[in-house]
N, C-alpha and C positions, 0 to 999 in steps of 0.2 A: 534723534535727528532722523527725519524721513529720508528715504531713498527715492524720492519722487523725481522723475525725469522732467526737467524744465528745458524746453527747446530754446536755443539762442535766437534773439530777434534778428531779422534780416533788414538791412538798410538798402532799400531799392529806390531808384530814381525813376518815377513814372507819373504820368498825368492820370489822375483818378485812381481807381482801384487797380492793383496789379493784375495782369493777365497770366493765368496759370494754364499751361498746356500739359495734359497727361498723354504721353506718347507710348504707343505700342505698334508693332509691325502692322497688324490687320485692323486695328481700331474696331474690334468687334466684341470685346469682353472686358478685361480689366480696366482699360482706359475709359471705356464707356461707363462702367460702374463708378470710377473715380469722378468723371464729369458730373454724373447725376448726384452723387453724394456731396461733391463740392458745391453744386448749386443749392442743394437742400440745407447743408450744414454751415456753409461759409460764404454765402453770396453777399453778406454784409461787409465782408473783408476783401474778397478777391473774386474775379470773374473766372469761371471754369470752362475749359475747352478740351476736347480730346481729338486726336488725329493719329494717322498711321502713315506708313510709307507704301502700303498696298491696301486695297479695299476688299472687304467681303461684301456680299450683296445684302447682308442682314446682320443684326446684332445677335449674338449667341442666344438661342431660345432659353436655355437654362438660366442665363444671367438675367434675361428679361423677366422670367417667371419668379426667380428668387428675389429680385428687387421689388417686384409687385408684392410678394408675400411679406418681406421684411420691412419695407418702407412705404408701400403704397405708391411707388413710383413706376409709371409705365414708360420705360425708355423708348419703346417703339413710337409713342406719341410725341415725345419731346426731343428725341435725338436721332441722328443718322450717322453712318460712317463717313468720315472726312479724311482727306489727305492733308499733309502738313501745310501745303500752300492754300488750303481752304479756310484757315483760321488766322486771326490777327497775330502779329509778331508777339511772342510771349515774353514776359519779364522773368517768369520762372518756368523751368521745364522739369517735369517729373517723368522719368523713364520707369515704366512699370516692371521691367525685367524681361528683356527681349529674348533671352536665350539664344540670340544670334547677334550679329553686330548691330548695335543700337544706332539709330540715326543721330547725326550731329545737328543740333538746332541751337542757334545763337540765342543767348539769354543772359540775364544778370546773375542767375543762380540756377543750379541744377542738382537734382538728387536722383539716385536710382533706387527704387523701392525693392527691386529684386524679387518680385512675386512670380511664383510659378503659375502658368495658365491652368485654371481649373476646368477648361472645356473638356467634356467627355467624362468628368468625374462625378461622384455621388453628390447629393445635395449638401451633406455635411462639409465636404471640401469647398464647395461654392460658398457656403455660409461663412466658413472660417476665413476664406480669402476676402469676402465682402467686409467682414468685421475688422480685419487687418487694414484694409483700405480706409474704412471709417476712422480707425485710430490715427492713421497717418494724416488724414484730412484734418482732424481736430488738432494735431500737432502743428501742421502747416499753418492753420488759421492763427494759432498762438504766435508762431514765428513772424507772421505778416501783420499782426495787430499794430 
């Protein structure tokens, strides 16, 4: 018998595809990575947005560089920092791991991925964080099928 993890299916009530919001305090790294990977890997199942409670004036340069290197995604071309009020009301909220008090956002379902911020770390730490986010995106896609 395999010990393969199978995520449980979520039963959401929404018109069209569910809206998934990836939330971080500054909306400059992990949440931006998740939005980009959600759009690339799961746009057939859900709509991806990212937002924060505060804004940085740019997406973390190492995140931009690593996403270009690993996936060919230029987040500076396709995304920008947004506040919670700048995105549609989400059906699903994913907290990236705020390490402070996370914002409360109304939704039908919420998860906290509890990821440490790789900002200022070496490329291998960024890549590991990005790969973990990719795995979570793939699991979320299965839950929302």
